[in-house]
GUTORKE-48332 format. One record per residue: residue in three letters; x, y negated, z negated of N, C-alpha, C in turn. Coordinates in steps of 0.1 Angstrom, whole numbers, padded with zeros to 4 digits, always signed. Layout:
<sites>
ALAXYZXYZXYZ ...
</sites>
This chain:
<sites>
MET+0629-0351-0630+0615-0350-0629+0608-0343-0640 SER+0616-0332-0645+0611-0324-0657+0611-0333-0669 ARG+0621-0342-0670+0623-0349-0682+0612-0360-0682 PHE+0608-0366-0669+0598-0377-0669+0584-0371-0673 ARG+0581-0358-0669+0569-0351-0671+0569-0349-0687 VAL+0580-0345-0693+0579-0343-0708+0574-0356-0715 ASN+0582-0366-0711+0579-0381-0717+0564-0384-0715 VAL+0559-0383-0704+0545-0386-0701+0535-0377-0710 THR+0540-0365-0711+0530-0356-0719+0531-0360-0733 GLY+0544-0363-0739+0545-0369-0751+0538-0382-0754 ILE+0537-0391-0745+0529-0403-0746+0514-0400-0747 VAL+0510-0390-0739+0496-0389-0738+0493-0382-0752 MET+0501-0374-0758+0497-0366-0770+0497-0377-0781 LEU+0506-0387-0781+0507-0397-0790+0494-0406-0790 VAL+0489-0410-0778+0477-0417-0777+0464-0410-0782 LEU+0464-0398-0779+0453-0389-0783+0453-0388-0798 LEU+0465-0386-0804+0465-0385-0819+0461-0398-0825 ALA+0466-0409-0819+0463-0422-0825+0447-0425-0824 ALA+0442-0421-0813+0427-0423-0810+0419-0413-0821 SER+0425-0402-0824+0417-0392-0834+0417-0398-0849 CYS+0428-0406-0852+0429-0411-0865+0428-0425-0868 GLY+0425-0433-0858+0424-0448-0860+0436-0455-0854 VAL+0433-0467-0853+0447-0475-0847+0458-0474-0857 TYR+0469-0470-0851+0482-0468-0859+0481-0456-0869 CYS+0471-0447-0867+0467-0437-0875+0466-0442-0891 ALA+0459-0455-0891+0454-0459-0904+0443-0451-0911 PRO+0440-0451-0923+0430-0444-0929+0418-0449-0923 LYS+0407-0440-0922+0393-0445-0918+0388-0456-0927 SER+0384-0466-0921+0378-0477-0929+0364-0476-0934 GLY+0356-0466-0928+0342-0464-0932+0340-0465-0946 ALA+0348-0459-0953+0346-0456-0968+0346-0468-0975 ASN+0351-0480-0969+0351-0493-0975+0340-0502-0972 LYS+0331-0497-0963+0320-0504-0958+0306-0499-0965 ALA+0298-0509-0969+0285-0507-0974+0276-0502-0963 PRO+0270-0490-0965+0261-0485-0954+0249-0494-0953 ALA+0242-0495-0942+0232-0506-0940+0219-0502-0950 ASN+0216-0490-0951+0205-0487-0960+0207-0473-0966 PRO+0215-0470-0975+0219-0458-0980+0207-0452-0989 ILE+0198-0460-0994+0186-0455-1004+0174-0461-0998 PRO+0169-0454-0987+0157-0462-0982+0145-0461-0990 GLU+0146-0452-1002+0134-0451-1010+0133-0463-1020 ILE+0142-0473-1019+0138-0485-1026+0130-0493-1020 GLU+0116-0495-1026+0106-0501-1019+0107-0517-1020 MET+0107-0524-1010+0109-0538-1010+0096-0545-1008 ILE+0095-0557-1013+0084-0565-1011+0088-0579-1005 ARG+0082-0583-0993+0087-0596-0986+0081-0607-0993 ILE+0089-0617-0996+0084-0630-1002+0085-0640-0991 PRO+0074-0646-0987+0076-0655-0976+0082-0669-0980 ALA+0087-0675-0969+0094-0689-0973+0083-0699-0978 GLY+0090-0707-0986+0081-0718-0991+0086-0723-1005 SER+0079-0733-1010+0084-0740-1022+0076-0733-1033 PHE+0081-0733-1045+0072-0729-1058+0078-0738-1070 LEU+0069-0737-1080+0073-0745-1091+0081-0736-1101 MET+0092-0739-1105+0101-0731-1113+0103-0738-1128 GLY+0103-0729-1137+0106-0735-1150+0093-0736-1158 ASN+0094-0740-1171+0083-0740-1180+0072-0749-1175 SER+0059-0741-1174+0048-0748-1168+0039-0756-1177 GLY+0040-0755-1190+0032-0762-1200+0019-0758-1202 VAL+0017-0744-1197+0003-0738-1196+0003-0727-1205 GLY-0008-0726-1214-0008-0714-1223+0004-0712-1232 ASP+0009-0698-1230+0019-0696-1239+0032-0704-1235 ASP+0035-0707-1223+0045-0716-1221+0044-0728-1229 ALA+0033-0735-1229+0031-0746-1238+0033-0744-1252 TYR+0029-0733-1257+0031-0728-1271+0047-0728-1275 TYR+0054-0723-1264+0069-0721-1267+0077-0733-1262 VAL+0071-0744-1261+0080-0755-1255+0091-0759-1264 GLU+0091-0757-1276+0104-0760-1283+0114-0750-1280 ARG+0110-0737-1279+0120-0726-1275+0125-0729-1261 ALA+0116-0736-1252+0120-0738-1238+0130-0748-1238 LYS+0131-0758-1248+0141-0767-1249+0155-0763-1252 LEU+0154-0752-1261+0166-0747-1265+0173-0737-1254 ASN+0165-0729-1246+0171-0720-1236+0170-0725-1221 GLY+0168-0737-1220+0170-0744-1207+0158-0742-1197 GLU+0146-0740-1201+0134-0737-1192+0129-0750-1186 LEU+0133-0762-1192+0128-0774-1187+0139-0782-1179 PRO+0135-0791-1169+0121-0793-1166+0115-0785-1156 GLN+0102-0783-1154+0097-0777-1143+0100-0785-1130 HIS+0104-0777-1119+0108-0784-1107+0105-0775-1095 SER+0104-0781-1085+0101-0775-1071+0113-0770-1065 VAL+0112-0757-1060+0123-0750-1054+0119-0745-1040 TYR+0125-0747-1030+0121-0742-1018+0133-0729-1015 LEU+0125-0717-1010+0133-0706-1008+0129-0701-0994 PRO+0139-0697-0986+0135-0690-0973+0132-0676-0977 VAL+0126-0670-0966+0119-0657-0968+0132-0647-0974 TYR+0128-0637-0982+0137-0628-0987+0128-0616-0991 SER+0134-0605-0995+0127-0593-0999+0135-0588-1014 ILE+0125-0583-1021+0130-0580-1034+0124-0566-1039 GLY+0129-0559-1047+0125-0545-1050+0111-0546-1057 LYS+0103-0537-1053+0091-0536-1061+0092-0532-1074 TYR+0102-0523-1077+0104-0518-1091+0119-0521-1095 GLU+0121-0519-1107+0136-0521-1111+0145-0508-1105 VAL+0157-0510-1103+0163-0498-1098+0164-0488-1109 THR+0161-0475-1103+0160-0464-1112+0173-0456-1114 ARG+0173-0448-1123+0183-0439-1125+0187-0430-1113 GLY+0176-0424-1106+0178-0417-1095+0185-0424-1084 GLN+0182-0436-1081+0186-0444-1071+0203-0448-1075 TYR+0204-0451-1088+0219-0454-1093+0227-0442-1092 ARG+0222-0430-1094+0230-0417-1092+0236-0417-1079 LYS+0228-0420-1069+0233-0419-1055+0245-0428-1053 PHE+0246-0440-1059+0258-0448-1060+0270-0442-1066 ILE+0267-0435-1077+0278-0428-1084+0284-0416-1075 GLN+0274-0408-1069+0277-0395-1063+0284-0400-1049 ALA+0282-0413-1044+0288-0417-1032+0301-0423-1034 GLY+0306-0422-1046+0320-0428-1049+0320-0443-1052 GLY+0309-0448-1057+0308-0462-1060+0318-0467-1070 TYR+0321-0459-1079+0330-0461-1090+0345-0461-1087 SER+0347-0455-1075+0362-0455-1070+0364-0462-1058 ASN+0355-0470-1053+0358-0479-1040+0357-0493-1045 PRO+0368-0500-1044+0370-0514-1048+0361-0524-1039 ALA+0357-0518-1027+0351-0528-1016+0337-0531-1022 TYR+0332-0525-1032+0318-0527-1037+0319-0537-1047 TRP+0331-0540-1054+0332-0547-1066+0339-0560-1063 SER+0334-0570-1072+0341-0582-1072+0355-0580-1079 ASN+0364-0590-1077+0378-0587-1083+0377-0586-1099 ASP+0370-0594-1103+0368-0594-1119+0361-0581-1123 GLY+0351-0576-1114+0344-0564-1119+0353-0552-1118 TRP+0362-0551-1106+0372-0540-1105+0381-0541-1116 LYS+0386-0551-1120+0395-0553-1131+0390-0546-1145 TRP+0376-0551-1146+0370-0546-1159+0368-0531-1158 LYS+0363-0526-1147+0360-0513-1145+0373-0504-1147 THR+0384-0509-1141+0396-0501-1142+0401-0502-1156 LYS+0401-0512-1162+0406-0513-1177+0398-0505-1185 ASN+0386-0504-1184+0376-0496-1193+0374-0482-1187 LYS+0381-0478-1178+0379-0464-1172+0366-0461-1170 ARG+0357-0470-1165+0343-0468-1163+0339-0460-1152 THR+0332-0449-1153+0327-0439-1144+0312-0437-1143 GLU+0304-0444-1151+0290-0444-1152+0286-0455-1162 PRO+0273-0458-1161+0267-0469-1170+0268-0463-1185 GLY+0266-0473-1194+0263-0468-1208+0250-0462-1209 PHE+0248-0454-1219+0234-0449-1222+0231-0440-1210 TRP+0240-0433-1204+0236-0426-1191+0231-0412-1194 ALA+0233-0406-1205+0228-0393-1209+0213-0394-1209 ALA+0207-0383-1205+0192-0384-1203+0185-0384-1217 LYS+0190-0378-1227+0185-0380-1240+0190-0391-1247 GLN+0180-0399-1253+0184-0411-1259+0176-0413-1272 THR+0182-0419-1282+0175-0423-1294+0178-0437-1298 TRP+0168-0445-1296+0170-0460-1296+0164-0467-1309 GLY+0157-0459-1317+0151-0466-1328+0140-0455-1335 ARG+0139-0457-1347+0130-0450-1356+0132-0435-1354 GLY+0143-0431-1351+0146-0417-1350+0140-0410-1339 GLN+0133-0416-1330+0125-0411-1319+0135-0408-1308 THR+0136-0395-1302+0144-0391-1291+0134-0390-1278 PHE+0138-0395-1268+0130-0394-1255+0141-0390-1244 THR+0134-0387-1233+0142-0382-1221+0141-0392-1209 GLN+0152-0397-1205+0153-0407-1193+0152-0397-1181 THR+0143-0400-1172+0142-0392-1160+0147-0401-1149 ASP+0148-0396-1136+0151-0403-1125+0142-0415-1122 LYS+0130-0415-1128+0121-0425-1125+0122-0436-1135 HIS+0130-0435-1145+0132-0445-1155+0142-0455-1150 PRO+0141-0467-1153+0151-0479-1148+0165-0475-1154 VAL+0175-0477-1145+0189-0476-1150+0191-0487-1159 VAL+0196-0483-1172+0200-0494-1181+0216-0492-1186 GLY+0219-0500-1195+0233-0499-1199+0244-0503-1189 VAL+0239-0511-1178+0248-0516-1168+0251-0530-1171 THR+0265-0533-1169+0270-0547-1169+0265-0554-1156 TYR+0268-0567-1157+0264-0574-1144+0273-0570-1132 TYR+0286-0566-1136+0295-0561-1126+0291-0548-1119 GLU+0285-0540-1127+0279-0527-1121+0266-0529-1112 ALA+0258-0538-1118+0246-0542-1111+0249-0549-1096 GLU+0260-0556-1097+0264-0562-1085+0272-0553-1076 ALA+0278-0544-1081+0285-0534-1072+0274-0525-1065 PHE+0264-0520-1072+0253-0512-1065+0247-0519-1056 CYS+0244-0533-1057+0237-0540-1046+0244-0542-1034 LYS+0257-0544-1037+0266-0545-1024+0265-0531-1017 TRP+0267-0521-1022+0268-0506-1018+0254-0506-1010 ALA+0244-0510-1016+0231-0507-1009+0226-0517-0999 GLY+0236-0526-0995+0234-0536-0984+0227-0547-0988 GLY+0227-0552-1001+0219-0564-1006+0226-0571-1017 HIS+0219-0576-1025+0226-0584-1036+0214-0586-1048 LEU+0220-0589-1059+0210-0593-1072+0203-0605-1067 PRO+0190-0605-1071+0183-0616-1068+0188-0629-1075 THR+0187-0640-1070+0191-0653-1077+0179-0654-1087 GLU+0183-0663-1096+0172-0666-1106+0160-0672-1100 ALA+0161-0681-1090+0149-0686-1084+0141-0676-1077 GLN+0148-0666-1069+0141-0655-1062+0134-0647-1072 TRP+0141-0643-1084+0134-0635-1093+0121-0642-1098 GLU+0123-0656-1102+0111-0661-1108+0099-0663-1098 LYS+0102-0667-1085+0091-0668-1076+0084-0655-1074 ALA+0091-0643-1074+0085-0630-1070+0076-0626-1083 ALA+0082-0631-1094+0075-0627-1108+0062-0635-1110 ARG+0061-0647-1105+0050-0656-1112+0042-0665-1102 TRP+0046-0667-1090+0041-0676-1081+0029-0672-1075 ASN+0017-0678-1077+0004-0676-1071+0003-0685-1061 ALA+0006-0681-1048+0007-0691-1037-0008-0694-1033 ALA-0018-0686-1036-0031-0691-1032-0037-0702-1039 LYS-0032-0702-1052-0035-0713-1063-0025-0723-1065 LYS-0014-0721-1058-0002-0730-1059+0000-0732-1075 HIS+0001-0721-1083+0003-0721-1096+0012-0711-1101 PRO+0022-0714-1110+0031-0705-1117+0025-0697-1129 ASN+0022-0685-1128+0017-0678-1139+0026-0677-1151 VAL+0020-0679-1162+0029-0676-1174+0035-0663-1174 TYR+0028-0654-1172+0031-0638-1173+0029-0633-1157 PRO+0035-0623-1153+0032-0619-1138+0016-0618-1136 TRP+0009-0614-1144-0004-0610-1141-0014-0624-1144 GLY-0009-0634-1150-0019-0645-1153-0012-0654-1166 ASP-0021-0661-1170-0015-0671-1181-0019-0666-1196 VAL-0026-0655-1197-0030-0650-1211-0023-0637-1213 TRP-0017-0637-1225-0009-0625-1229-0017-0612-1230 ASP-0014-0601-1225-0020-0588-1228-0009-0578-1230 ALA-0008-0573-1242+0003-0564-1245+0002-0551-1238 GLU-0010-0548-1234-0011-0534-1227-0006-0535-1212 LYS-0003-0547-1206+0000-0548-1193+0016-0548-1191 CYS+0025-0545-1199+0040-0543-1198+0044-0534-1210 ASN+0056-0530-1208+0063-0522-1219+0070-0531-1227 ASN+0064-0533-1240+0068-0543-1249+0067-0536-1263 TYR+0070-0545-1274+0071-0539-1287+0057-0536-1292 GLU+0047-0541-1285+0033-0539-1292+0024-0531-1284 ASP+0027-0528-1272+0017-0521-1263+0017-0505-1268 HIS+0005-0499-1263+0001-0485-1268+0004-0474-1257 ASN+0009-0478-1245+0010-0469-1234+0021-0459-1238 ILE+0016-0447-1238+0027-0435-1241+0038-0434-1233 ALA+0037-0439-1219+0050-0439-1211+0061-0447-1217 GLY+0057-0457-1226+0068-0465-1232+0069-0461-1246 GLY+0065-0450-1251+0066-0445-1264+0054-0449-1274 GLY+0044-0456-1268+0033-0460-1276+0039-0472-1283 SER+0030-0477-1294+0033-0490-1302+0046-0489-1309 LYS+0056-0498-1307+0068-0498-1313+0076-0486-1309 GLY+0075-0482-1296+0080-0468-1292+0095-0469-1290 ARG+0101-0482-1287+0114-0483-1285+0120-0475-1274 GLN+0115-0475-1263+0121-0468-1252+0117-0474-1238 THR+0124-0472-1227+0119-0476-1214+0108-0467-1210 ALA+0102-0471-1200+0091-0463-1192+0094-0461-1178 PRO+0090-0450-1172+0092-0448-1158+0086-0460-1152 VAL+0094-0466-1141+0090-0479-1134+0075-0476-1128 GLY+0067-0487-1128+0055-0486-1122+0044-0481-1132 SER+0049-0479-1145+0039-0473-1155+0028-0482-1159 TYR+0029-0495-1156+0019-0506-1161+0015-0514-1148 PRO+0006-0507-1140+0002-0513-1127-0005-0525-1127 ASP-0013-0526-1139-0022-0539-1141-0012-0551-1145 GLY-0001-0549-1147+0008-0561-1150+0017-0566-1138 ALA+0012-0562-1125+0019-0566-1114+0018-0581-1111 SER+0029-0586-1105+0029-0600-1102+0021-0603-1090 PRO+0017-0615-1087+0009-0619-1076+0015-0614-1062 TYR+0027-0611-1059+0032-0604-1049+0033-0588-1049 GLY+0029-0584-1061+0028-0569-1063+0041-0563-1069 CYS+0050-0571-1073+0061-0566-1081+0057-0561-1095 GLN+0065-0549-1098+0060-0542-1110+0072-0545-1121 ASP+0068-0545-1133+0077-0545-1145+0086-0557-1146 MET+0080-0568-1141+0089-0579-1142+0086-0586-1155 ALA+0077-0581-1164+0077-0586-1178+0080-0572-1185 GLY+0089-0571-1195+0090-0560-1203+0099-0549-1196 ASN+0100-0537-1202+0107-0526-1198+0121-0527-1200 ALA+0128-0535-1190+0142-0538-1190+0145-0553-1187 TRP+0154-0558-1193+0160-0572-1188+0168-0570-1175 GLU+0166-0579-1166+0172-0578-1153+0182-0589-1151 TRP+0195-0584-1146+0205-0594-1143+0200-0602-1130 CYS+0205-0615-1131+0203-0622-1117+0217-0628-1115 GLN+0219-0632-1103+0233-0634-1099+0238-0648-1104 ASP+0230-0656-1108+0234-0670-1112+0242-0671-1124 TRP+0250-0681-1126+0257-0685-1138+0246-0692-1146 TYR+0245-0693-1158+0236-0698-1166+0240-0714-1166 LYS+0231-0722-1160+0233-0736-1158+0220-0744-1162 SER+0222-0757-1165+0210-0766-1166+0202-0768-1154 TYR+0189-0768-1155+0180-0771-1144+0183-0787-1140 PRO+0180-0788-1126+0182-0804-1122+0172-0813-1130 GLY+0178-0824-1135+0168-0834-1144+0169-0830-1157 SER+0176-0818-1162+0175-0815-1177+0181-0827-1185 THR+0177-0829-1196+0183-0838-1206+0193-0832-1214 LYS+0195-0818-1212+0205-0811-1221+0214-0802-1213 GLN+0225-0803-1216+0235-0795-1206+0236-0780-1213 PHE+0237-0771-1205+0239-0756-1209+0250-0750-1201 ASP+0261-0746-1209+0271-0738-1204+0275-0742-1190 GLU+0283-0752-1188+0287-0755-1175+0301-0751-1172 THR+0305-0740-1179+0319-0733-1178+0319-0720-1171 ASN+0307-0715-1166+0306-0703-1160+0312-0692-1169 ASN+0305-0691-1181+0308-0680-1189+0298-0671-1189 TYR+0286-0674-1187+0273-0663-1189+0266-0662-1176 ARG+0260-0649-1174+0251-0647-1163+0236-0647-1169 VAL+0227-0649-1160+0212-0651-1165+0207-0635-1164 LEU+0197-0634-1175+0189-0623-1175+0175-0626-1175 ARG+0166-0619-1170+0152-0623-1169+0142-0611-1173 GLY+0131-0615-1178+0119-0605-1178+0116-0599-1191 GLY+0124-0600-1200+0122-0594-1214+0123-0578-1213 GLY+0122-0572-1223+0123-0557-1225+0116-0550-1234 TRP+0118-0537-1235+0109-0528-1244+0109-0532-1258 ARG+0117-0538-1262+0118-0542-1277+0114-0556-1281 ASP+0109-0562-1271+0106-0578-1273+0091-0580-1274 ASP+0088-0593-1277+0073-0596-1277+0070-0606-1266 PHE+0059-0612-1267+0052-0620-1256+0060-0633-1252 GLY+0068-0638-1262+0075-0650-1259+0086-0647-1250 TYR+0093-0635-1250+0104-0632-1241+0099-0626-1228 ALA+0087-0622-1227+0081-0617-1214+0076-0628-1207 ARG+0075-0639-1210+0072-0651-1201+0081-0653-1189 CYS+0075-0655-1178+0084-0655-1165+0093-0666-1165 ALA+0091-0676-1172+0100-0689-1174+0112-0687-1184 TYR+0111-0676-1191+0121-0674-1202+0134-0671-1196 ARG+0143-0677-1201+0158-0674-1196+0167-0670-1208 VAL+0174-0659-1206+0185-0656-1216+0197-0655-1208 TYR+0208-0654-1215+0221-0653-1208+0230-0644-1217 ASP+0241-0638-1209+0250-0629-1216+0263-0629-1208 TYR+0274-0625-1215+0286-0622-1208+0284-0611-1197 PRO+0291-0613-1185+0289-0602-1175+0292-0588-1179 ILE+0301-0587-1188+0306-0575-1193+0297-0566-1205 HIS+0287-0573-1208+0279-0568-1218+0266-0559-1212 TYR+0266-0549-1220+0254-0540-1216+0248-0534-1230 ASN+0235-0529-1228+0228-0521-1238+0217-0514-1231 GLY+0209-0507-1241+0199-0499-1236+0187-0506-1232 GLY+0188-0519-1231+0176-0528-1226+0180-0536-1215 ILE+0191-0533-1207+0194-0542-1196+0196-0534-1184 GLY+0188-0538-1174+0190-0531-1161+0190-0543-1150 PHE+0184-0539-1138+0184-0550-1127+0173-0546-1117 ARG+0173-0554-1107+0164-0552-1095+0172-0556-1082 PHE+0170-0549-1071+0176-0551-1059+0170-0561-1049 ALA+0177-0570-1042+0172-0580-1034+0180-0579-1021 ARG+0174-0585-1010+0180-0586-0997+0175-0597-0990 
</sites>
């Protein structure tokens, strides 16, 4: 009887021990799961379901740049239907990205694609490029990046990992463009987020004089939301200028295009133009592309869900 009682006690202890540390005492898996909303301060804008016109509109500056449009794949304009989705009102900031770093984002493969994890490991990456607060990006000017500035120096892989950690994803190219330019009331795709006429003072670019972006030819990012007059029809900020933004798409030709563009999945799409660019690059239809491992002081991203 005493031997039986000892065995029962031992079994009970084993069950309790197993319950306390997981099935078969496996490591806790919570660290490998993205929390539902770890950074609630990302302000999201809901984009309703519906169709919009994507691509070069042939209006205003889009028409002026039609030859460039042929070269970078903006043609033809075509209708795209999107279900409802949400997109960040602002570009992801340094303060928000810091939370990803502090939460172990660079040490948890669950947030990374296989290719991204291989790249990160090979390069011993622990933070974005240009992460130091003090930066000098041109003309000898030094400025300080705050937590309100967009995070830059991120590869596609880093942007993708952050979005998975935060419970969302990078916007598709179509999601980005609809949020940036579609005027649903007029059923019209704006050339720029604010309308069809270029205004250098409505975004951070090479020509504007807003001191937040360093003034004319200031060569620096500005805190997100520094150009409220440049908002898109849905209220998204900085979708022209400030920082180029990664989209999740491979760079492909549009349906009906007479020219084929990179059908080999080498490049990811970037949108929106940056602080060093002029009005041609700030057009909402403008597409640029780069290798997913590339980064510089002008590349950031926006969160979608």
